[in-house]
N, C-alpha and C positions, 0 to 999 in steps of 0.2 A: 937818513930819510925821515921825512915828516911823519909817516905812519908809525915809525918806531917810537917816537915821542908820545903820540896819542895812545898807543897800546901799552906803554910802559906802566908798570904798577908802582904806586907810591909806597914808600916805606910805611910800615904799620904805624909807627909813632906819628907820622905826618897826617894820617887819616883818622886818628883817634880824636874824638871831640871830648872835652871835659863835660862830665855829667853833673849838672847842678840842679838842686831841688828848689822850688820856690820857697821863700821864707815861711809861708803858711803851712808847709809840709813838715816842718820840724816839730818834734814833740818835746815839750818842757815837762819834766817830771819832778817829784819831790826830792829826788836825788841829784838834780841838776845843780851844779855849783854856779852861782851868779856872783860876779865881781864887778864893782863900779869904782873907778879911780883907784884900783889896787886894794879895795876893801870888800870883804864879803857882805852881801846884802840880799834882800828879798827882791824878786823880779818886779813886784808891784812898786817898789821904791825907786826904780831906775827912771829918770826923766825921759820923756818922749824925744827930747832933743839929743840924747846921748848917742854916740857912735859905737857900733860893734867893732871891736878891734881883733877879736879872736873867738872862734868857736871850736870845740872838740865834740865830735859826734861818735856815737856807738857804732858797733859793727853793722847795724842795719842801715846806717847812713841817714837816719831820721831822728834818732833820740839824742837830745843835747846832753852831754855829760858836763860840759863847762861852757859858759859864755861870759866874755869879758867886755865891759863897756868903759867908755871914758867920756867926760864932758867935752862938748865942742869948745874950741878956743875962740 
């Protein structure tokens, strides 16, 4: 019956949306490890044209522990 389909509950995994924070909500600290093209560097030295390839965040999901950049090809 059609009513059974409408009233059926979706599996929990199917209804869970990924929670993402806007980039402006991340916290860069003195302990954040910044890597550009495989080399450690200061965040201020990363070109604005670089792409983020990986970030590791702390348990609060806002503090950046590590951020990796690479130059665009």
